[in-house]
N, C-alpha and C positions, 0 to 999 in steps of 0.2 A: 174745838180742838183741831179738827182737820183743816179748818180755815186758817188757824194759826200756823200750821205746818206749811200750807201753801204760800202764805204771805212771807213767812220767814225764809222759805226756800227761794222765793223770788229775789229777796234781798241778797242772799248769798250768791245767787247766780249773777247779780248785777256787777259783782267784782270779777267775774270770769270773762275771758275774751268772747265767748259765745256759748249759747245753750248746747250747740252741737259739740263743742269742746268738752263741756261738762259730761254730757252723755257718753262720749267716747272714752273719757278717762274713768268714768264710773262703770262702764260696761252695761249701761241700762238703755233699753230701747227708747228712741226719741219720742215715739208716739205715747208710750207709757209714761215717760217723764213729763210730757206736756199735761197729762191728766193730773199728775201730782201738783203742778204749778197752778192749774185751774181749780183745784180743790174737789174735782169729781172723783178722785181716787186717792186712797191713802197708801203710802209706801208700806211694803211688808216690813217686818221686824229686821230681816236681813238687809233690805235696801236702806232702811233708816240708818243702820250701823255703817254701811258703806258711805252714805252721804255725809254722816257726821265725821267719820274718819277723814274723808276727803277735804272737808271744809274746816276741820279742827274745832268742832263744837261738840257739846255733850247732847245725848238724846233728850234729856229733860229740858235742856235749853231750847231745843227746837220747838218745844210745846209752849213756850212762854208767849204772853201777849206781844204782838209785833213791836209796839213801842219800847217795851222793856228789852226785847231781843236786839233791837237796833242799837240801843245804848250799850249793851254788853258787847256786841260785835265791834262797835267803834272804838272800844277801849283797847283792843289788841290787834291793830292793823298789821304789825310786823309778823306776828305769828300766823295771821290769816294768809298773808301773801306768801310766806314761806311754805305753809302747808299746800297752798294751791300750786306753787311752783314744783313741789315734790310730787304732788298728785298721788298716783298709786304707790310710789316709792315710800310714802310715809308709813304705810302699813308694814312694809318690809323692814324699815328702820325700827319700828316699834317691836317687831319680832326679834331683831338683833339685840335690842336692849333687854327684852324679857329673857332671852336665852343666855345672856351674860350675868343675870342677877345672882345666881349661886356660884357659878364657876369663877367669877372674879373676886369674890369676897375675900379669899385668903391672901390676895395680893395687895389689899389696901395697906397703906403705910408710906414710909419714906425710904428713898434709895439714893445712894451716890450713883450718878449717871456719867459714864466715861466714854469718850470717843476721840479719835484723832481729829483735831479741828482743821478745816481747810484754810482758815485765815492765817495759821502759823504752822507750816509744814513741819512734821516731826514732833509736834507738841500734842500732848493729851489734855483735853479739857475735862475737868470734873465739875459737874453741876448737881443739883438736887431735884429729884422728881418725887412728887407726891401723887398717889392714887387714892381717891376718896369716893364715897358713895353718898348720894343725896336723892331720896325718893325713888330708889331703884335704878338710877342712872349713875354710871361711874365716870368721874371727872379726873383730869390730870392737870398738874401745875408744875412746869419745869422752870427752875430759877437758875440763871447763869450770871456769874459775877464777871464783869468786864474790868480788867485791871488797868491801872493808869497808862501803861505802855501800849495798850490796845485802843485806848480812847483818844479821839481827836482833841478833846479838851484836857487830856492828861490827868483825868481823875477817875476813881473807881465808881462804878454804878452797876445796877442790876437790870437784866432783861428777863422778862417772864413770858412764858408760853402757856396758854391754857387750851385744853382740849377735852376730848371724850375718848373712852376706851371701851373696846368690845372684845369678847372671847368668841372667836369664830374658827371652826375647823381645827381646834386644838392649838390655836395661836392667839396671842394677845395683839390687837391692833389699836394703835393710838394715832389719832389725827388731831393736830394742834396748830396754833398760830401765835405769832407775836402779839401780845395784848395791846401794845402801844402803836404798832405800825401794821395795818391790815394789808400786807403786800404779798403774802404767800401762805401756803399750808405746808406742814411737814407731816410725814408718815413714818411711824416706827412700828416694826413687827418684831415681837419677842417670842422666844420659846418658853413655854411654861416650865416651872420648876418640877423636878421629879419628887422632891420631898414635900411634906405638908407645909413647912415653913420655907418661903422662897429666899434662901440665903443668897443665891446669885441668879441672875437672868442674863441671857445673851440674845443678840438679834441684830437687826440692821435698821438704819434710819435713812430717809431720803428727804432732802431739804434744799434750801437755797442759801447761799452765803449772805450774811447780813451787810457786808460792805457794798460799795457802789458797783462792784463788778456783777453782783447778783447772779453768780454762776451756780447752777445746780450741782449737787454733790451727793454721793452715797457713802456711808461710813458704817462700819461695824460698831456695835455698842455693847457695853458690859455694865450691868447694874448690880450694885452691892446693897443688900437689904439692911436698913438701919433699925427698923422696928415700926410698930403701929404708931408710936410717938417718939419724939427725939428732942434733943436740945438744939432747936433750929438755929439760934444765934451762934452757938459754938460750931455747928456743922457748916454754916454758911461761910464762916471764916476760913474753912478748909477748901473752899471751891476756888476755881481759877484755872489757869493753864500751867502745865508742868512739862519738863523734859521727860521723855519716855522712861528713862532710868532714874528718875528722881527718887530719893529715899522717902519723900513725902507721900509716894503712891504705894499701894500694896504691890508686892512683887509679881503677882500673877496677872495684873491688869495689862501691862504691856504685852505679855505673852499671849493673852486671850485676844487682844486687838491686832496682833501682828499678822494673823492669817490673811493672805491675799495682798501682802505688801502694805504694811502699816494700816491695814484695814480701812483705807479711805480712797475713794476713786472720784476724780472730777469727771463730770459729764459735760463734754464739750458740745456746744450748740452748733448746728450746721450753719455755715455761712452761705446764705442764698444770694445769687446775683441780683443786683439792683434792677 
């Protein structure tokens, strides 16, 4: 069993830049770690957990025969590289996920998502956001309908952003990206609802324009809760961009977004000399 751990640990370390780098990230003495690799010493239960968290494997997997372990590890290279890149941060992210497990549950469901769009000054975009849970992790999906007048091809289509949500320090944090074009990340911070049922949520989003200008922008957001389930086909037909005073929008939306000057601010990049 101890020999299996040593050989499997050697395989895991072969994917790392160096043994010293592994020891530094794990916080384990190099001399002691060398004993683990040689099989002359078995890691304590605490160090086994640290090693497994770092490399993204389970404790029982580390005990497998080396041949079987090598097959298992080779099947998930992307996860392995990601966890190695995160290093000690992987444990902190796991804590954030665990800490959000109960507090985010009431917020699962569908929302109309409103903000002043930077691509059409003075216009409000209405999209649909869904927050859902799968195996203890909360995921988001934001669907935006691009109307014919916005599209270079002159036809309507949808853009979808997928992400993850956390509840940290009494705020809801959402990090997402365009599922079709991996060119940027967006960050939304929401104030939780005072009531048990989140009828409305407010907050701020920071992102990048989708057009060729790629200008960063910040905008206030207003979310209207639709329910745990909804008629998605019907609601998607109500998405798009609208004048601020459009009768198709709830009266309070424009008022809630108007704080700070139409609730949207372009962030101008510094022009550095060549």
